[in-house]
C-alpha positions in Angstrom: -3.9 2.0 -39.5 -5.2 4.4 -36.7 -6.2 7.7 -38.1 -5.4 10.8 -36.0 -5.5 13.4 -38.8 -8.6 14.9 -37.2 -6.6 16.5 -34.3 -4.6 19.4 -35.5 -1.8 18.6 -32.8 -0.5 15.9 -35.1 0.4 18.6 -37.8 3.2 19.9 -35.4 4.3 16.8 -33.9 3.2 13.9 -36.6 2.5 10.4 -35.0 5.2 7.9 -36.4 3.3 5.4 -34.5 -0.5 6.5 -34.6 -1.4 3.2 -33.0 0.2 4.2 -29.8 -0.6 6.5 -26.9 0.6 10.0 -27.8 2.4 12.0 -25.0 2.8 15.5 -25.3 5.1 16.5 -22.6 8.5 17.8 -20.9 10.8 16.3 -18.2 9.1 18.4 -15.3 7.7 17.0 -12.2 4.0 17.3 -13.6 5.2 15.8 -16.9 7.3 13.1 -15.5 4.3 11.8 -13.7 2.7 10.6 -16.9 5.8 9.0 -18.5 6.6 7.2 -15.3 3.1 5.7 -14.9 3.5 4.8 -19.0 6.7 3.2 -18.1 5.2 1.4 -14.8 2.1 -0.1 -16.8 4.3 -1.0 -19.9 1.7 0.7 -22.3 3.3 1.6 -25.7 3.4 5.2 -26.4 5.1 8.0 -28.3 6.4 10.8 -26.7 6.7 14.4 -28.3 8.6 17.3 -26.7 6.8 20.3 -25.9 9.8 22.8 -25.7 9.1 25.8 -23.4 12.1 27.4 -24.8 10.4 27.6 -28.2 6.9 28.4 -26.6 5.5 25.2 -27.9 3.0 25.2 -25.1 1.3 28.8 -26.7 1.3 27.2 -30.4 -2.4 26.8 -31.9 -1.5 23.1 -32.5 -0.9 22.5 -28.8 -3.7 24.9 -27.8 -6.1 22.7 -29.8 -5.5 19.8 -27.4 -5.2 21.7 -24.2 -6.4 25.4 -24.2 -4.7 25.8 -20.6 -1.5 25.7 -22.3 0.1 23.3 -19.9 1.8 20.0 -20.3 1.3 17.2 -20.0 -1.2 16.2 -22.5 -2.1 13.0 -24.2 -4.2 11.6 -27.3 -5.1 8.0 -26.8 -6.1 6.4 -30.1 -8.0 3.7 -28.3 -9.9 5.5 -25.8 -13.4 4.9 -24.5 -15.8 2.8 -26.8 -12.6 2.5 -29.3 -12.7 6.3 -30.1 -9.6 8.7 -29.7 -9.5 10.5 -26.5 -7.6 13.8 -26.0 -6.8 14.5 -22.4 -5.0 17.2 -20.4 -4.1 17.9 -16.6 -1.8 15.1 -15.2 -4.1 14.1 -12.4 -6.8 13.1 -14.8 -4.4 11.4 -17.0 -3.0 9.6 -14.1 -6.6 8.5 -13.2 -7.4 7.5 -16.8 -4.4 5.5 -17.4 -4.6 3.6 -14.0 -8.3 2.5 -14.8 -7.6 1.8 -18.5 -4.8 -0.4 -17.6 -6.2 -1.7 -14.2 -2.9 -1.0 -12.5 -1.5 1.1 -9.6 -5.1 2.1 -8.3 -6.9 -0.4 -5.8 -10.0 -1.9 -6.7 -11.5 -1.9 -3.2 -13.7 1.2 -3.3 -12.7 2.6 0.2 -8.9 2.3 -0.9 -9.7 3.6 -4.0 -11.0 7.1 -2.7 -8.3 6.9 0.0 -5.7 7.0 -3.0 -7.5 9.7 -4.9 -7.5 11.7 -2.1 -3.7 11.8 -1.8 -3.8 12.4 -5.7 -5.6 15.5 -4.9 -3.3 16.3 -2.1 -0.8 16.4 -4.6 -2.6 18.3 -7.2 -3.9 21.0 -4.6 -1.2 21.2 -2.2 2.3 19.8 -3.0 2.5 20.9 -6.5 1.4 24.6 -6.2 3.2 25.3 -3.1 6.5 23.4 -4.1 6.3 25.3 -7.3 5.8 28.8 -5.7 8.8 28.2 -3.4 11.0 27.3 -6.4 10.3 30.5 -8.0 11.0 32.7 -4.9 14.1 30.5 -4.2 15.7 29.7 -7.6 14.1 31.8 -10.2 13.3 35.4 -10.7 11.4 35.8 -7.2 14.7 35.1 -5.4 15.8 38.8 -6.3 12.7 40.2 -4.3 14.1 42.1 -1.4 10.9 41.3 0.4 11.2 37.7 1.8 7.9 37.4 3.3 6.5 35.7 0.0 9.1 33.0 0.1 8.8 32.5 3.7 5.1 31.7 3.5 5.8 29.0 0.7 8.8 27.8 2.9 6.4 27.3 5.8 3.5 25.8 3.6 6.1 23.5 1.9 7.5 22.6 5.4 3.8 21.8 6.8 3.0 19.6 3.7 6.3 17.5 4.2 5.1 17.2 7.9 1.9 15.7 6.6 3.6 13.1 4.3 6.1 12.5 7.1 3.4 11.2 9.4 1.5 9.5 6.7 4.5 7.5 5.8 5.5 6.2 9.3 5.3 2.4 9.2 4.3 2.5 5.3 6.3 1.6 2.5 4.2 3.7 0.3 1.5 6.4 0.8 -1.0 3.5 0.6 0.9 1.0 2.7 2.5 -1.9 1.1 0.7 -1.0 -2.5 2.5 1.5 -4.8 0.0 3.8 -6.4 -0.5 6.7 -8.5 -0.5 8.8 -5.4 3.2 7.9 -5.2 3.7 8.8 -8.9 2.2 12.0 -8.3 3.9 13.1 -5.1 7.4 12.2 -5.1 8.4 13.8 -8.6 7.6 17.0 -6.8 9.7 16.2 -3.7 12.4 15.1 -5.9 12.3 18.7 -7.5 11.9 20.4 -4.3 15.4 19.0 -3.0 17.0 18.7 -6.4 16.3 21.0 -9.1 15.3 23.8 -6.8 17.7 23.2 -4.2 15.5 23.9 -1.3 16.4 21.0 0.8 18.2 23.0 3.3 15.8 25.7 3.3 12.5 23.5 4.4 14.6 21.4 6.6 14.5 18.1 4.6 16.6 16.1 7.1 13.7 16.5 9.7 11.6 14.2 7.4 13.4 10.8 7.3 10.3 8.8 6.2 9.9 11.2 3.3 13.4 10.8 2.3 13.2 6.9 2.6 10.4 6.7 0.3 11.7 9.1 -2.1 15.0 6.8 -2.4 12.7 3.6 -2.9 10.8 5.7 -5.7 14.0 6.8 -7.6 15.3 3.1 -7.2 12.3 1.8 -9.5 13.8 1.0 -13.2 10.3 2.3 -14.6 10.9 5.9 -12.6 14.4 6.1 -13.8 13.3 5.6 -17.4 10.3 7.9 -17.2 12.5 10.8 -15.6 14.1 11.3 -19.1 10.9 11.4 -21.2 10.7 13.0 -23.3 14.3 13.4 -24.3 15.1 16.9 -24.7 
């Protein structure tokens, strides 16, 4: 049996199946990136809920795995060289799992780097900007009398959607006909923007029909549907 006792996180979240990859997450856009990928590649895993309501992300156990106190994080008992690997940051986890499984990342070097380019586009642009818009539109920031911060993120979110709209013209997915980790990174955030944040009208989402088309195709995938509810609350 795989022994994960050396990792303090397993004291708070005991592994019932220590031979499987351990996922510590919550069903946020960043969290479901990893659960969707795990479902797509059909890799056995065990999901643990990191509750923000309980401030689990600030617990010593979670910080032992991710000192940046953000979800998701993983503990792979079968990492490089057969040794356990602890990893945080959703983009790094997507890249690791794609390379581990040999799936959802092109093998051609040029296409591989192009895919990673769009992964970084999500991490550096889409995620932070859509997240800030959510704060100023749905959460505490909505009560600020000064709407200039909100409008700044509205404008930047529209610009990013425009970049996606142009990229997706004539393409089934970000990389053309091949579905990749770039799609898995980007479209949970698009879904969140127009769904949970309720900002579709604010950003003029109707003006981006190709983004809507690919979002619909993404959400129709069975693995996506399963991954969106992991971990269960």
